[in-house]
C-alpha positions in Angstrom: 10.3 -4.0 -58.3 7.1 -6.1 -57.8 8.2 -6.8 -54.3 8.4 -2.9 -53.7 4.9 -2.3 -54.9 3.6 -4.8 -52.8 5.4 -3.5 -50.2 4.1 0.3 -50.8 0.6 -1.4 -51.2 -2.0 -0.9 -48.1 -3.7 -4.3 -49.0 0.2 -5.9 -48.1 0.1 -4.4 -44.3 -3.7 -5.3 -44.0 -2.8 -8.3 -42.3 -0.1 -7.1 -39.5 -2.5 -4.1 -39.0 -5.5 -6.7 -38.1 -2.7 -8.9 -36.1 -1.6 -5.5 -34.4 -5.4 -4.7 -33.6 -6.6 -8.0 -32.5 -3.3 -8.3 -30.2 -4.3 -4.9 -28.7 -7.9 -5.3 -28.3 -7.4 -9.0 -27.2 -5.0 -7.6 -24.2 -7.0 -4.8 -23.6 -10.3 -7.1 -22.9 -8.4 -9.1 -20.7 -7.4 -6.0 -18.5 -11.0 -5.0 -18.5 -12.0 -8.6 -17.2 -10.1 -8.2 -14.3 -12.8 -5.7 -12.9 -15.7 -6.2 -15.3 -18.4 -7.2 -15.3 -18.9 -6.1 -11.4 -21.8 -8.3 -10.7 -22.2 -12.1 -12.3 -23.8 -12.0 -15.1 -25.3 -15.5 -16.3 -25.3 -16.9 -20.0 -27.0 -19.9 -20.1 -25.0 -22.2 -17.9 -21.8 -20.1 -17.9 -21.4 -17.0 -15.3 -19.0 -14.3 -15.9 -17.7 -11.9 -13.2 -14.5 -9.4 -13.4 -11.7 -11.4 -11.3 -11.4 -8.8 -8.7 -14.8 -8.4 -7.9 -15.3 -12.3 -7.5 -12.3 -12.8 -5.4 -12.7 -9.3 -3.1 -12.8 -11.5 -0.3 -10.0 -13.6 -1.0 -8.0 -10.6 -1.7 -8.6 -9.2 1.4 -7.7 -12.4 3.4 -4.3 -12.1 1.5 -3.7 -8.6 1.9 -4.3 -8.7 5.4 -1.8 -11.5 6.1 0.7 -9.9 3.6 0.4 -6.7 5.6 0.3 -8.4 9.0 3.1 -10.8 8.2 5.6 -8.9 6.0 5.0 -4.8 6.1 3.8 -4.3 9.7 6.2 -5.8 12.2 5.9 -5.0 15.8 9.6 -6.3 16.5 10.9 -3.6 13.9 8.9 -0.8 15.4 9.8 -1.6 18.6 13.7 -1.9 17.6 13.0 1.9 16.2 11.6 3.4 19.1 14.2 1.8 21.1 16.9 3.5 19.4 19.0 6.0 21.4 18.0 8.9 19.1 14.2 8.0 19.3 14.9 7.6 23.4 16.4 10.7 23.7 13.6 12.7 21.8 11.1 11.1 24.3 13.3 12.0 27.1 13.4 15.6 26.0 9.6 15.6 25.6 8.8 14.0 28.7 11.3 16.3 30.5 9.7 19.5 29.1 6.1 18.1 30.1 7.4 17.2 33.6 8.8 20.5 34.2 5.9 22.6 33.1 3.4 20.3 34.9 5.2 20.7 38.3 5.6 24.7 37.7 1.9 25.0 36.8 0.6 23.2 40.0 3.3 25.2 42.3 2.4 28.7 40.4 -1.4 28.0 40.9 -0.8 27.6 44.4 0.4 30.9 46.0 1.4 29.0 49.2 3.8 26.5 47.5 5.0 29.3 45.3 6.5 31.3 48.3 7.7 28.1 50.3 9.4 25.9 47.5 12.4 27.1 46.0 13.6 26.8 42.3 16.4 24.2 43.3 13.9 21.9 44.9 11.7 22.0 41.5 15.0 21.2 39.8 15.7 18.5 41.9 12.3 16.6 41.8 12.2 17.4 38.1 15.5 15.7 37.7 14.5 12.6 39.9 11.7 12.2 37.9 13.2 12.4 34.2 15.9 10.0 35.5 13.0 7.7 36.7 11.8 7.6 33.5 14.6 7.4 31.4 15.8 4.6 33.1 12.6 2.6 32.6 11.4 4.0 29.3 12.6 1.2 27.3 11.2 -1.1 29.4 8.0 0.7 28.9 7.9 1.2 25.4 8.5 -2.9 25.1 5.6 -3.4 27.3 3.5 -1.2 25.6 4.3 -2.5 22.3 3.3 -5.8 23.4 -0.1 -5.0 24.3 -0.8 -3.0 21.3 0.3 -6.1 19.3 -2.2 -8.1 21.5 -4.9 -5.7 20.9 -4.1 -4.3 17.5 -5.2 -7.0 14.9 -3.8 -5.7 11.9 -4.7 -8.4 9.7 -8.5 -8.0 10.3 -8.3 -4.5 10.0 -6.9 -4.8 6.6 -9.3 -7.5 5.5 -12.7 -5.8 6.7 -11.2 -2.2 5.0 -10.4 -3.7 1.7 -14.0 -5.8 1.7 -15.7 -2.4 2.5 -14.1 -1.1 -0.6 -16.8 -0.8 -3.3 -15.9 -2.4 -6.7 -15.5 1.0 -8.2 -12.8 2.0 -5.8 -11.1 -1.2 -5.7 -10.5 -0.9 -9.5 -9.4 2.6 -9.3 -6.7 1.8 -6.5 -5.5 -1.4 -8.7 -5.6 1.1 -11.6 -3.6 4.1 -10.0 -0.8 1.3 -9.3 -0.9 -0.5 -12.4 -2.1 1.8 -14.9 1.5 2.0 -16.8 1.8 -1.6 -16.8 -1.3 -2.5 -18.3 -0.9 0.1 -20.9 2.4 -1.7 -21.8 0.6 -5.0 -22.1 -1.8 -3.6 -24.1 1.0 -2.2 -26.8 3.0 -5.2 -26.3 0.1 -7.0 -27.7 -0.1 -4.8 -30.9 3.3 -5.2 -31.5 3.5 -9.1 -30.9 0.0 -8.9 -33.3 1.9 -6.8 -36.0 5.3 -9.2 -36.0 2.8 -12.5 -36.6 1.0 -10.4 -39.2 4.6 -9.8 -40.9 5.7 -13.6 -40.2 2.1 -14.6 -42.0 3.3 -12.2 -45.0 6.7 -13.6 -45.1 5.4 -17.3 -45.1 2.6 -16.9 -47.8 5.3 -15.1 -49.8 7.6 -18.1 -50.0 
């Protein structure tokens, strides 16, 4: 009976509730300290600054390396462009533009329009399209090589991240990880509560 009264007493649950609060506030502060303070604050001989603002240049460098190495692979892009369906789409689009260009040039010249038969236009069109189709894979491969040489993905990503304001970087990371951060806060409260219960049990023994 006394045990039941103790369990129903609000004083009994003070320790677990305090433990839950401490667990939650500790994790909440830890998450906040990832981003704050944004500017270095010196207290005596210790300088405080949020982990992400402090390490933004290093984070930008790492992200640039990861994106270039693992996310944007020019060999994969080249393989996709060399896919038969992609090549066929290229061929159809080029064929349409070539046909329109030839007919547009001829129709603008009344003399050529009068003497050049449609059969010749179709023959010229077919010759050009066949030549493009035969050389298109090599043209794509060569173009991708030149793009890869000139397009420094690492530097582009690095510079972009470095230019982010601390507020924008925080918002970007929170947009991605807000649910996980909330879960960490809840876990802190749950663990604090459990530790408080364990303390009660130990003190009751």
